[in-house]
C-alpha positions in Angstrom: 0.0 -0.1 -0.2 1.2 3.7 -1.0 2.1 6.2 1.8 -0.1 9.4 0.7 0.8 13.2 2.3 -1.8 15.2 3.9 -1.8 18.6 4.7 -4.3 20.4 7.2 -5.8 23.6 6.3 -6.3 24.6 9.8 -2.7 23.8 11.9 -1.2 23.9 8.2 1.3 20.4 9.6 1.7 17.6 7.3 1.2 13.9 7.7 1.9 10.6 6.5 -1.0 7.9 6.2 -0.3 4.8 4.6 -3.9 3.8 2.9 -5.4 2.1 -0.5 -5.2 3.4 -3.8 -9.0 4.3 -3.9 -9.6 5.2 -0.2 -11.0 9.1 1.1 -8.4 11.7 2.0 -9.1 10.9 6.2 -11.7 13.1 7.7 -10.0 14.9 10.2 -6.7 16.0 11.3 -4.9 13.9 14.1 -2.9 17.1 15.2 -5.5 19.2 15.7 -8.9 17.4 15.2 -10.0 20.0 12.2 -12.8 17.8 10.6 -12.4 17.7 6.3 -9.6 20.1 6.6 -7.2 17.4 4.9 -6.0 17.4 0.8 -3.5 15.9 -0.2 -0.2 16.5 -1.2 2.3 16.0 -4.2 5.8 15.2 -3.2 8.9 14.1 -4.4 9.3 9.9 -4.7 11.8 8.3 -2.9 12.1 5.7 -5.1 15.3 5.1 -7.0 16.3 3.1 -9.9 19.8 1.6 -9.3 22.2 -0.1 -11.3 23.7 -0.5 -15.0 20.8 0.3 -17.4 18.3 2.9 -15.6 19.0 6.7 -16.8 17.4 9.4 -14.2 15.8 11.9 -16.7 15.0 8.7 -19.2 17.2 9.0 -22.0 20.5 7.3 -22.8 23.7 9.6 -22.0 26.3 10.2 -25.2 29.1 8.3 -24.9 32.6 9.8 -24.8 35.4 8.6 -27.8 37.5 6.9 -24.9 34.3 4.9 -23.5 33.7 4.2 -27.0 37.2 2.8 -27.7 36.3 0.3 -24.3 33.8 -0.9 -25.5 35.3 -1.7 -29.2 38.7 -3.1 -27.4 36.4 -5.5 -25.7 34.3 -7.0 -29.1 36.3 -9.2 -31.1 36.5 -8.4 -35.0 35.1 -10.8 -37.5 37.7 -12.0 -40.2 37.0 -10.7 -43.5 35.3 -13.4 -45.8 37.2 -13.2 -49.6 35.4 -13.7 -52.6 36.3 -15.5 -55.1 
């Protein structure tokens, strides 16, 4: 279940609530007790993709010439086939 962040219109305190995706916002603020004063806050995610093959900006990075020569050195070259 995801964790949602809510902010109170009365006391301006933020709280995190573990709830199902389709559930409504909590009815009252746990800090001040005001009813119907909570609204969902859009915040940054704590989800990070780590390891090779993932890009932060969804675009691959350009290779520098030194990186290209390193990868080319690892790939064996095929012998040229002579046609007769």
